[in-house]
VEXDREN-2710 file (C-alpha; in Angstrom, 1 decimal):
% VEXDREN-2710
k/r/px/py/pz
1/UNK/-25.9/-2.5/7.7
2/UNK/-29.1/-4.5/7.5
3/UNK/-28.9/-8.1/6.2
4/UNK/-30.9/-9.2/3.2
5/UNK/-34.1/-11.0/4.1
6/UNK/-34.9/-14.1/2.2
7/UNK/-38.4/-13.4/0.8
8/UNK/-39.0/-16.9/-0.5
9/UNK/-41.9/-18.6/1.3
10/UNK/-40.8/-21.4/3.6
11/UNK/-42.3/-24.8/2.6
12/UNK/-45.2/-26.0/4.8
13/UNK/-44.2/-28.6/7.3
14/UNK/-46.2/-31.8/7.5
15/UNK/-44.3/-33.0/10.6
16/UNK/-42.4/-31.1/13.3
17/UNK/-40.9/-32.0/16.6
18/UNK/-40.1/-30.1/19.7
19/UNK/-37.3/-31.4/22.0
20/UNK/-38.2/-35.0/21.1
21/UNK/-36.6/-37.7/23.2
22/UNK/-37.0/-41.4/23.7
23/UNK/-35.3/-43.2/26.6
24/UNK/-35.4/-47.0/27.0
25/UNK/-34.9/-48.5/30.5
26/UNK/-34.1/-46.5/33.6
27/UNK/-31.4/-45.7/36.0
28/UNK/-27.9/-46.8/35.1
29/UNK/-29.1/-49.0/32.3
30/UNK/-31.1/-46.2/30.6
31/UNK/-30.4/-45.7/26.9
32/UNK/-31.3/-42.4/25.2
33/UNK/-32.1/-43.5/21.6
34/UNK/-33.4/-40.1/20.5
35/UNK/-32.1/-37.0/22.3
36/UNK/-33.8/-33.6/22.2
37/UNK/-34.5/-33.6/18.4
38/UNK/-36.0/-30.5/16.9
39/UNK/-37.0/-31.1/13.3
40/UNK/-39.2/-29.7/10.5
41/UNK/-40.2/-32.0/7.7
42/UNK/-41.4/-30.0/4.6
43/UNK/-44.5/-31.2/2.8
44/UNK/-44.0/-33.0/-0.5
45/UNK/-40.3/-33.7/0.0
46/UNK/-38.0/-36.8/-0.1
47/UNK/-35.9/-36.6/3.1
48/UNK/-33.2/-38.9/4.3
49/UNK/-32.2/-39.6/7.9
50/UNK/-28.7/-41.0/7.8
51/UNK/-26.6/-42.6/10.5
52/UNK/-24.8/-45.8/11.5
53/UNK/-26.5/-48.8/13.0
54/UNK/-27.8/-47.9/16.5
55/UNK/-27.7/-44.2/15.9
56/UNK/-31.4/-43.8/16.5
57/UNK/-32.8/-43.7/12.9
58/UNK/-35.4/-46.3/13.4
59/UNK/-36.5/-45.0/16.8
60/UNK/-36.9/-41.5/15.3
61/UNK/-39.1/-42.9/12.4
62/UNK/-41.2/-44.8/14.9
63/UNK/-41.8/-41.6/16.9
64/UNK/-42.6/-39.5/13.8
65/UNK/-45.1/-42.1/12.6
66/UNK/-46.8/-42.6/15.9
67/UNK/-45.6/-46.2/16.2
68/UNK/-43.9/-45.2/19.5
69/UNK/-44.5/-42.6/22.1
70/UNK/-41.8/-40.1/23.2
71/UNK/-40.4/-40.0/26.7
72/UNK/-40.2/-36.2/26.4
73/UNK/-41.1/-33.6/23.9
74/UNK/-43.7/-33.8/21.1
75/UNK/-44.4/-34.7/17.5
76/UNK/-46.8/-32.6/15.5
77/UNK/-48.5/-34.2/12.5
78/UNK/-50.3/-31.6/10.3
79/UNK/-50.3/-29.3/13.3
80/UNK/-51.8/-31.8/15.8
81/UNK/-49.8/-33.3/18.7
82/UNK/-49.7/-37.0/18.3
83/UNK/-49.8/-37.3/22.2
84/UNK/-53.5/-36.2/21.9
85/UNK/-54.3/-39.2/19.6
86/UNK/-56.1/-42.1/21.1
87/UNK/-55.1/-45.6/20.1
88/UNK/-58.0/-45.8/17.7
89/UNK/-57.0/-42.3/16.3
90/UNK/-53.5/-43.7/15.6
91/UNK/-54.9/-46.7/13.9
92/UNK/-56.9/-44.5/11.6
93/UNK/-53.9/-42.3/11.0
94/UNK/-51.8/-45.3/9.9
95/UNK/-54.6/-46.6/7.7
96/UNK/-55.3/-43.5/5.8
97/UNK/-52.5/-40.9/6.2
98/UNK/-49.3/-42.8/6.7
99/UNK/-47.6/-45.6/4.7
100/UNK/-44.7/-47.8/5.6
101/UNK/-41.9/-49.5/3.6
102/UNK/-39.6/-51.9/5.3
103/UNK/-36.2/-53.4/4.6
104/UNK/-37.6/-57.0/4.5
105/UNK/-40.5/-56.1/2.1
106/UNK/-43.1/-57.8/4.3
107/UNK/-45.1/-59.3/1.4
108/UNK/-47.5/-62.2/1.9
109/UNK/-45.9/-65.1/-0.1
110/UNK/-49.1/-66.7/-1.3
111/UNK/-50.6/-63.5/-2.6
112/UNK/-49.9/-61.9/-6.0
113/UNK/-48.3/-58.5/-6.3
114/UNK/-51.8/-57.0/-6.9
115/UNK/-53.3/-58.8/-3.9
116/UNK/-50.5/-57.7/-1.7
117/UNK/-51.1/-54.1/-2.7
118/UNK/-54.8/-54.5/-2.2
119/UNK/-54.5/-55.8/1.3
120/UNK/-54.6/-52.5/3.2
121/UNK/-57.7/-51.5/1.3
122/UNK/-59.3/-54.9/2.0
123/UNK/-58.7/-54.4/5.7
124/UNK/-60.4/-51.0/5.5
125/UNK/-63.5/-52.4/3.8
126/UNK/-63.0/-50.9/0.3
127/UNK/-65.0/-52.6/-2.4
128/UNK/-63.2/-55.1/-4.6
129/UNK/-63.7/-53.0/-7.8
130/UNK/-62.1/-49.9/-6.2
131/UNK/-59.4/-52.1/-4.6
132/UNK/-58.5/-53.5/-8.0
133/UNK/-58.3/-50.1/-9.7
134/UNK/-56.3/-48.4/-7.0
135/UNK/-53.9/-51.4/-6.7
136/UNK/-53.2/-51.4/-10.4
137/UNK/-52.7/-47.6/-10.5
138/UNK/-50.1/-47.9/-7.7
139/UNK/-48.3/-50.8/-9.4
140/UNK/-48.3/-48.8/-12.7
141/UNK/-46.7/-45.9/-10.8
142/UNK/-43.8/-48.1/-9.7
143/UNK/-43.5/-49.7/-13.1
144/UNK/-44.9/-53.1/-12.2
145/UNK/-48.3/-53.2/-13.9
146/UNK/-47.3/-56.1/-16.1
147/UNK/-46.1/-58.1/-13.1
148/UNK/-49.3/-57.7/-11.1
149/UNK/-50.2/-61.4/-11.2
150/UNK/-46.8/-62.6/-10.1
151/UNK/-46.2/-63.8/-6.5
152/UNK/-43.2/-62.5/-4.5
153/UNK/-41.0/-65.6/-5.2
154/UNK/-41.4/-64.9/-8.9
155/UNK/-40.1/-61.3/-8.5
156/UNK/-36.5/-60.0/-8.0
157/UNK/-35.6/-58.2/-4.7
158/UNK/-36.0/-54.8/-6.4
159/UNK/-39.4/-55.8/-7.8
160/UNK/-40.6/-57.0/-4.4
161/UNK/-39.6/-53.7/-2.9
162/UNK/-41.5/-51.8/-5.6
163/UNK/-44.6/-53.9/-4.6
164/UNK/-44.0/-52.8/-1.0
165/UNK/-43.8/-49.2/-2.2
166/UNK/-47.0/-49.6/-4.2
167/UNK/-48.7/-51.1/-1.1
168/UNK/-47.7/-48.1/1.0
169/UNK/-49.1/-45.8/-1.7
170/UNK/-52.4/-47.4/-2.3
171/UNK/-54.2/-45.7/0.6
172/UNK/-53.2/-42.3/-0.7
173/UNK/-51.1/-41.4/2.4
174/UNK/-49.8/-37.9/3.3
175/UNK/-46.5/-39.4/4.5
176/UNK/-44.5/-42.6/3.9
177/UNK/-41.8/-43.9/6.2
178/UNK/-39.2/-46.1/4.7
179/UNK/-36.8/-47.9/7.1
180/UNK/-33.6/-49.0/5.3
181/UNK/-35.7/-49.7/2.1
182/UNK/-32.6/-50.7/0.1
183/UNK/-30.7/-52.6/2.8
184/UNK/-31.1/-55.9/1.1
185/UNK/-30.5/-54.7/-2.4
186/UNK/-27.4/-54.2/-4.5
187/UNK/-26.2/-50.7/-5.3
188/UNK/-27.7/-50.4/-8.8
189/UNK/-31.1/-51.7/-7.6
190/UNK/-30.9/-49.4/-4.6
191/UNK/-30.5/-46.4/-6.8
192/UNK/-33.4/-47.5/-9.0
193/UNK/-35.6/-47.7/-5.9
194/UNK/-34.4/-44.2/-4.9
195/UNK/-35.4/-42.9/-8.3
196/UNK/-38.8/-44.5/-8.0
197/UNK/-39.3/-42.8/-4.6
198/UNK/-38.4/-39.5/-6.1
199/UNK/-41.0/-40.1/-8.8
200/UNK/-43.6/-41.1/-6.2
201/UNK/-43.0/-37.8/-4.4
202/UNK/-43.5/-35.9/-7.7
203/UNK/-46.6/-37.8/-8.8
204/UNK/-48.4/-38.3/-5.5
205/UNK/-47.2/-35.2/-3.6
206/UNK/-46.6/-37.4/-0.6
207/UNK/-43.8/-36.8/1.8
208/UNK/-41.3/-39.6/2.1
209/UNK/-38.8/-40.0/5.0
210/UNK/-36.1/-42.6/4.5
211/UNK/-33.9/-44.0/7.3
212/UNK/-30.7/-45.2/5.7
213/UNK/-27.0/-45.7/6.1
214/UNK/-26.5/-45.6/2.3
215/UNK/-25.0/-42.2/1.5
216/UNK/-25.5/-42.8/-2.3
217/UNK/-29.2/-43.2/-1.8
218/UNK/-29.3/-40.2/0.5
219/UNK/-27.5/-38.2/-2.2
220/UNK/-30.5/-38.2/-4.5
221/UNK/-32.9/-37.0/-1.8
222/UNK/-34.2/-33.4/-1.5
223/UNK/-32.8/-33.0/2.0
224/UNK/-30.6/-35.0/4.3
225/UNK/-30.2/-34.9/8.1
226/UNK/-27.6/-36.9/10.1
227/UNK/-28.2/-38.5/13.4
228/UNK/-25.6/-39.9/15.8
229/UNK/-26.1/-41.1/19.4
230/UNK/-29.7/-40.0/19.1
231/UNK/-28.9/-36.4/18.3
232/UNK/-29.1/-34.5/15.1
233/UNK/-25.9/-33.2/13.6
234/UNK/-24.8/-31.4/10.5
235/UNK/-25.5/-32.6/7.0
236/UNK/-23.2/-35.5/6.0
237/UNK/-20.6/-35.2/3.2
238/UNK/-22.3/-37.0/0.3
239/UNK/-19.5/-36.5/-2.2
240/UNK/-17.8/-39.6/-3.7
241/UNK/-14.6/-40.4/-1.6
242/UNK/-12.3/-39.7/-4.6
243/UNK/-13.6/-36.1/-4.9
244/UNK/-12.9/-35.2/-1.2
END
């Protein structure tokens, strides 16, 4: 008896990998941080990569974003092998097509929220009028328009991370990589950041990949993959412990 074929179209992938590996060191001291990973990242999706500290999450994000080069295998971004990119190509990729959100926020303390968000556009030579308009649109998207003039020390941790998200958005990237974006936040604030990231995906159509050990945050993502000892495993159990 023939099986039923799923006629639904598969979502287009923005990033894919083929036997992707990254080894640090050599000989007996070599450490395989990412081990033969094959992955498809659908366009316009909020994806979580979960795993314990040292599992390879950050290394995988660095490879997917072109911040690091693989030891073996390849990363395809919009159908193009990142290995074929020159250093200047990678700089342009990160300026225009990729955004980053970090655990520690990475905001300039003497600049206002608006000025922090404008910074990537300033570096790219965008006019002040366009910078101002795009920065305010990004801040409005994360609900911080009224706080645009405040400096980081005048903002809560959750608000600072929202500024960081707005800064990642302001260049209109195709993909945003968030490495433990809620690691320094309490559970309630972390979930609010997760909800904002979902809204960002919906409104901007960007793809967001989160590296996290927080299964509650992962539970609100569109898809979840698990990494352990550098290799991908099955999807983690995201149910609350009392329901297992």
